[in-house]
N, C-alpha and C positions, 0 to 999 in steps of 0.2 A: 722648377722654382718653388713649387708647392711645398717640397720637403723643407726648404729654407723658411718658408712662411710658418709651418708648424713648429719648426725648431726655434725660431725667434719668439714665437708666442708662448710655447708651453715649457720651455727650459726653466724660466723663473718659477713656474708652478711646481715643477718636479723638485726644484731646490727647496721650495717652501715646505713641501710635504716631507722630504727627507729630514730637514732641520726640525720639523714639528715632531718627528718620531722620537727625537732626543730632547723635546722641549722641557720635560720635568727632570732631566738628567743633569749632572754636573757639566761644567764647561767641557766641550769636545772641539778641539781645533778643526777636526774633520768637517764639522757643519760649516764653519766659516770658509774653509777652502773649497768645499763642494758647491756651496751656493755661489761663491765668487766665480768659480769655474763655469757654472751653468749660465750665470748672467753674462759672462764673457762669451759664451757660446751663442747667446742670444744676439750679442753685439756683432759678432762675426757673421752670423746669419743675415742680420739687418744690412750689413755692409755688402754682402753678396747680392741682396736684393736691390740695394741702391745702384750697384754696378749694372744690374739688369735693366733697371728703369733708365739709367743714363745711356745704356746701349741702344735698345730698340724702343724704349719708352712705353712698352705695353704693360698695363697694370696686371698684377697677379691676383686673380679673384677666385676664391674657393667657397663652396657651400658644403659644409661638412655633413649636415643632415638637417631634416626639418625640425624646427623648434616649436612653432605654434602654427597650426592650420585649422582654422575654424571659420565657416562661412566664407567671406571674402578676404579674411585676414590670413596672410601667409608670411611668416617670418622664419627664415632658416638660421642656423648657426653659420653665418656667412662672414667672411673676412676678406679685406681688400688691401693690397699694397699698391699705392699709386704715388704720384709726385708729392702729395702733401703728407700722407701717412708715413712714407718712408723717411722723411726728414725728422718727423717726431720720433719714429722708432730708433733712429740713429742717436738722437739727443738722449732719449730715455735710457737706452741700453748703455751708451758710453758713460754718462754720468753715474748710472747705477753701478756699473763695474767698478769705477773708481771708489764710489762710496762704500761698496761691499769689502773691497780690499782694505780701505782705510779703517773700516769698522773692526776688522780683526785686531788692529792695534788699539783703537779707541775703547772698545768694549772688553779688552783683555781681562780685566779684573772683575767684571760684572758677573754675578752668580746666575743671571738669566741670559747668558751669552747665546745659548742655542735658541731660546724663544725669540730673541731679538732677530736673529737671521731668518727665522721662519716668517715673522711678521714683515720684515724688510723685503724679502723675495716675493711675498704675496702682494705687497704694494706695487712692485714692478709689474707683476703679472696683470694686476687690475688695470694699470695704466696702459699696458699693451693691448688689452682687450678694448679699452676706450678708444684708442687711436686707430686700431686695425679693423674694428667692426664696420660692416657695410650698411648698417641700418641704425636708426635712432634708438631702438630699444636695446640692441646690443651695446651701443654707446652708453646707455643709461645704466646697464648692469656693470660695466667697467667704472662708470661715474660713482655708483654707490659703493663699489669695491674699494676704490681709493678713499672714499669717505670712511668706511669701516676701518681700513688699515691705518688711516691717519688717527682715528680715535684710539686704536690699540697702541700706536707708537708714541703719540703725544702723551698719553697716559701710561707709558711703559713703566715708569717708576711709580706704580700705583700707591705705594706706601706714602707718597707725598701728597697732601691734600691739594696743593696748588696744581699739581700735574693732572689729578683726576678732574679738577674743576676746569682746567684749560681744555682737556680732552672732551669733556661734556659740552662745553661752550662751542667748540668747533663743530662737533657732531650736530648739536641742536640747531645752531644758526644755518648750517648747510641743509638741514631738513626743511627749514622754512623756504629756502630758495628752491630746493628740489621739488617741492609741491608744485610751484609755479612751472617748473620745467616739465613735469608730468602732464600738467594741463596743456602745455605747448605741444608736447609729443602727441597727445590725444587729438588736439586740433589738427595736427599734420595728417594723422590717419583719417580723421573724420572728413577732411576736405579733399584729400588726394587719393584715399583708398589704399595707401601703402606707407610703410615706414622705411623702405629700402631707398637709399640715396638716389640710385639711378632711375627710379620711378617718381619719387616724391619731388626732387629738384626741378625737373622739366615741368612738372604739373603746377608749380608755383606761379608760373607765367599766366596761367588760365584763371587764377583766383582774383577776387575783387580786393581792392586796397585795404578795406577794413579788416578783412580776414587775415591778410598777410601782416597787418599791423599787430593784431592780437598774438599771432604765432610768434612774430619776431620779438615782441615785448616779453611774453612768457618764457621763451627760450633764453633771452638775455638775462632775465632775473635769475635763472639757474646758473648762468655764467657769472653773475655778480657774486653769488654766494661762494662758488668754488674758487673764484680768483680774488675774493675778498675786496670787492669794490664797495665804496660807501653806499648805503649805511651798514652793510653786512661785513665790515672790515675788522672789527675789534678782535676776532678770534686769531688773526694772523700773528700778531705780536705775542699774544699769550701762548701760542703754540710753541714758543721757545722753551717751554718747560720740558719738552722731550729731549732725548739725546741729540747732540749736535749733528751726527750723521743723518738723522731724520730730518732736521731742519734743512740741511743741504739738499736732500732729495725732494722734500716738499716744495722748497722755493726755487729749485733750478729746473727740475725735469718732470715732476709729477704734481698732482693735486692742483696748484694754483695756475699752471699753464693750461689746465683742461678748459677753462672758460674761454681763453683766447683761441684755443684750437676749435672750440664749438663755433665761434663766430666766423673763423676762417673757413671751416668746413661748410658751413651754411651760407657761404657767400652768395649763391644764387638767390637766396631769400632776401638777404640784406641789401643786395644791389637794387631790389624792386622797392625798397622802403627807405629812401635816403634820409627821411626825417628821423627815423629811429637810429640810422647810422650816425647822423650828426649829434643826436643825444648821447650815443655811445662815446663819440669823440670828446664831447664837452665834459661828460663825467669822467673820462680817462684823464683829461687835462687837469680837472679839479683835483682828482685823487693824486696825480703825480706831484702837484705842489703841496697838497694837504699832508701827504705822508712825508715829504721831504722836510717840511717845516718841523715836524715832530722829531725827526732824526737830528736836527740841529742841536738839540739841547739834552737828549736822552743820555743817561749814564750807564746803560746796560749794553755791553758789546754786541750780543746777539740781537737785541731789539732794534739796535741801530741798523744792522744789516737787514732785519726783517722789514723795517720801514722802507729801506732802500728797494726791497723787492716789490713792495706795494707801489711805490712811485714808478718803478720801471714797468710794472703791469699797466699803469695808467698810460705810459707812452705806447705800449702795444695796442691798447684799446683806441687810442687816438688814430693810429695808423689803420687799424681794422675799420673803425667807424667812418674813416674818409674814403674807404674803398681800396686802400693800399694793402691788401691782404698779404701779398708776398713780402712786403716790407715788415708787417707785423710779425710774420713767421720767421723772417731773418733776424729781427731783434730778439725774438723768443730763443732762437738757437744761439746767437752770440751771448746773450745774457746768461744762459744756462751755464756756460763754461766759466765765466769770471765770477758768477755769483756762487756757484758750488765751491770754487776755489777760495772765496772769501770766508765761507762758513767753515770749511775744513781747516783753514788757517786759524780761524777763531777757536776751533776745537783744540788745535795744538796749543794755543795760548792758555785755554782753560785748563788743560792737563798740566801745563807747566806751572800754572798759578793756583793749583788746588781748587779748581772750579770757580775762581774769582771772576766776576763779570764787569766790575767797575774799572774802566780804563784809567781813571784818576789814581788808581792804586798800583799802577804798573810803571811804565817808563823805562827807557834804555834796554829793552829786551832784544834789540838787534844784536847785541854783543853775544848773548847766549843762544839766540834763535835766529841765526843769520838766514837760513834758507826759508823759514816761514816768513820772515820779514820781506825777503825778496819777492816771494810769491804773493803775499797780500798786497804789497806795493804795486805789483804788476796788475793784479785784479782791480785795485782801486783806480789805477790810471785808466784801465779799460772802462770801468764804471763811469768815470768822470768824462769819458768821451774824447781823450787825447789822441791825436794822430800818432802813429798809424795803428793803434790797437783796435781790437774788435768793436768796442763800444762806440768809437768815432763813427765808423761807417753806418752802422745800423741807426743810431740816434740822429745822425745828420740827415739821413734819408727821411726820417719821420718829420724833422723840422722842415725840410725841403717840401715835403708833401703838403704840410699845412700852409706854408707860405705860397706855393704855386697855386693852390686851390683858393687863395685869398681869405684864408681863415686867420687873420692877423692876430686876433685875440688869443686863439689857441696857440699860435706860434709864439707869442710873447710869453705866455704862461709856461710853455715848455722850455723856452730859452732861460727864463729866470730859474726854473727848476734845475736846469743843467748847472747853473752857477752854485745853487744850493747843494747839489749832489757832490760836486767837487769839494765844497767846503767841508761837509760832514764826513765824507770818505777820508779825507786827509787829516781832519780833526781826530778821527779814530786812529789812523796810522801814527800820527805824531804822538798822541797820548800813550800808545802801547809801546812803540819801538824807539822813540827819540827822547831827548832830554835826560833828566837825572833818573837814577835807578831808584825810583820811589818804592819799589816793591821790597827793598831791603828793610824799610821801616816797619813793614807788616810781617816780616819773617819768612817771605817766599824765597825759594831757591829754584828759579826757572831752569829748564833744560830743553834741548831740542827734541823733537818727536823721533820715533823709530825711523831708521833709514828707509825701510820698505814703505812706510807711510809717505814719506817725502817723494819717493819714486812713483808711488801710486798717484800722487797729486800732480806730477810733472806734465802728463798729457793735457790737463786742464790749464796749466800755466802756458803751455805752447799754444794751445788753441785760443786762449785769451789774447794772444799776440797776433796770431795769423788768420784767425777765422774771418776777420773783416775783409781780407782779400778774396775770400771764396766766392763772394757774390759776383765778382767780376768774371768768374769762370763759368761753370756750367749751372750754377745754382738758378740764376734768373731764367735761363733758357729751359731748365727743367720744370720749375714750379709754375711758370707762366703758361705751360701747356694746359694746365688745369685751372689756375687762378687767373683773374683779369690781368692782362699784361700792361698795366698802367705804368707810365714812366713820368718822372718829375725832374724837369730841367728848368732852371732859372733863365729868363729871357736874355739876361745880360751876364756875360762872363765876369764883368767888373763887379756886379752885384754879388755874384757867387763867391768871388775871392774876398770881398769886403766882409760878407757874412761869415765865411769860414775862418778867416784870419782874426776877425773881431771876436768871434766866439772862443777861439782857442786862447787868445790873449786874456779874455775875461775869465775863462776857466782856470788859466795859469795863475791869474791874480788871486782867484779864490783859493787855490791850493797854497800859494805863498802866504796869504793871510792866515789860513788855518795853522800853518806851521809856526808862524810868528806868534800867534795868539796862544797856542796850546802846547808848544814844546816844553814849556816849564810848568804846564798844568795849573796855571794861575786861575783861581775861582773868583769871579767878580761877584761879591755879595750884593751889590746894588742891583746888578742885572738879575740875580736869582730871586730878589725880593720884588721884582717888578711884575706888572700884570701880564705882559706878553710871555715872559718865561713860565709863570705859573699856568697860563693857558696852554702852552705847548707841552710842558711836563706832565700835565694832567690830561693830555690827549683831547684838548678842547672840551673837557668835561663830558665827553659823549659816554664813556663807560659809566660815569657817575649818573648821567641822565637815564641810561638804560636800567641801572640798578634801582634808582629812586622812583622812577615814573613808569617802568615797565615790569621789572622783575618783582619788586616788593608789592605793588598792587596786585599782581597776579598770584603771588604767594599768599597774600591776605585773603583774596577772593577764594583761593583753593582751600584755605583754612576754614573760612566761613561755610563753603559748600560741604566740607567734610563734616563739621560739627552739626550743622543745622539741616543738611539735605541728606548726606550719606548715612550719618548715624540715626538721625531722628525720623527720616522718611524711608529711605531704601533699606537700611539694615532693620529698622523697626518693623517694616512690612514683612520682610523675609522672616524675621524672628516670630512675628505674630502668626504667620501661616504655619511655621514649624511647631509653635506652641499648641495651636489648635489641634494638629495631628497628634502631637504627643499626649495632650490631655484626653483626646478621644481614645487613643490607644490604651491609656491608663484606665479609663473607665469601662472599656469593652473587653479587656483582656480576660475578664472573668468567664466570658462565653467559652473559653477554651481552658478552663481550669482542670479538666479531666474528671469532674464529678458527674456520675451518670444521671442523677436527678436533675441537675442544672441543664444538662444537655437535652434531656427529654422535655423539659419546660420550654426551651428555645425551639425545639422541633414542633411542639404544639402551637406555639405563638406564630411560627413561620407558616405553618399549615393554615392556620386561621386567617392570617394576613393574605395568603394566596387565594383562599376562598372568597374573602371580601373583594379582592381585586377582580376575580373571575366574575362575580355577581355584578360588580359595578360595570365591567366591560360589557357583559351581556345586556344589561338594562340600557346602557348608553347606546349600544349598537341597534337595539330594537327601536328606541326612540328615533334615531336618525333614519332607519329604514322605513318605519311606519309613518 
């Protein structure tokens, strides 16, 4: 099985290096095919490892070589495939395979085709390192790797100022969180003597509560940045400046899911600090509703789906914070399939509409884009949580966990968010695919995507439908051998059916209301001029607050420091020292002008000076001795 582990891990790296060799060359279809084939190889290898874990359940653990060995610190290049990491490997490799094949069509006319595939495969490799590492420092290397690759891919079209700004925003905001994560990792080593999971996790039980609290908080701040939790959330919507396949990969299988994975992986720590867990759940519930509210009014197709991702991450953190780690992981898996499908469908629409993002300028596209309409509708039904699609099972389990644990406020927030999710999802579907063909007024001539692109998307469509049934099979039995085997059942079967049927009816009403309200894309000017609409469309003015009260003051402080400290103190001091040496050199270079008389005079002066020093030394020594 070690062979499959290496194959799953390093195939994306090989693909990235091969594509990188042609990075500066003109488009080469070979790079798209070879990178896709190698990512598929990683998927097949991950599947073989999954079968092994399902079979005898023994994790595959390898230590390639010693990485750091100094004093008591020992960190190997170690990787582990267990019940948790293999689920992540399957999700990452499967979604990445689809995205790579899709990108061959999407990036077909881009002059940097080869460079794109090099970055994309490096992104996948970094995520595989993150989920397969057997220690916190290896996880952090993968963590920083996905951060770097996200910067490269979000700012892929670097000639656009908005793209480079968004890339820098994502990179810098994550660096803030990663500093806290580094502190947390240092505290793990300082208090347990190791960064390897199998040593550090059992040692947590021996630490005092204040130390555990500090470790848990600092690690979670790192997760907040990577998974874009409030207040480090603004980069996620702005990251839509990158190519759409990048958005699909970031939001479905890599980057933002890393924070959830960290909390799930560190479950032995968070089980010992339930207060931090409740804070995580509370923040997740807030973010779920907070992001959904902004999606209700937005007029950018990709940003609406991005806010949806932010909202669903909130659901995952609620589950993880309440100790339902296997439920959080299950929703992560199910969400990956229908969210990637939504983004790729949005990419098809963008291509058909000359990169237009405003759904109010579309309408009636189901006539010319039948298969994209079907797939995006399926994905939206799954996202809304309609039975029997994937989203129903995973979201329903999170709601049950909150209700059974008597966290009724969290339950109510998540329930209201579910209604909002259904509304904005089908607001988008209705505006794009139904009603009048408004796109004709703007001169668009939509067309369906390439057939191979639609075929590549089909596995995601199938999984968006059937993935929910997987938890009834071997999933729970497999992951609960490593994660706490918590089960959530309502005490009354009547209560169960009332809750589920009531939720489904309310979600169905939200969908119907969205269709009726937006099928003809009517814009209510009174609503748009209202306070609430302006609050939501401006993202609660949080980006404005950051710009006015954080960024601008920092920029002004930097300007003052540059003008009055850097130039007048630092540079002036350095220049003064340099000028002293320069002037000294200018005045003393005559000593070596090559004139014999000058050289003899300096020799006499030097000899006289030496004699004076010798006499002074002798007299001084005599005085001291005598």
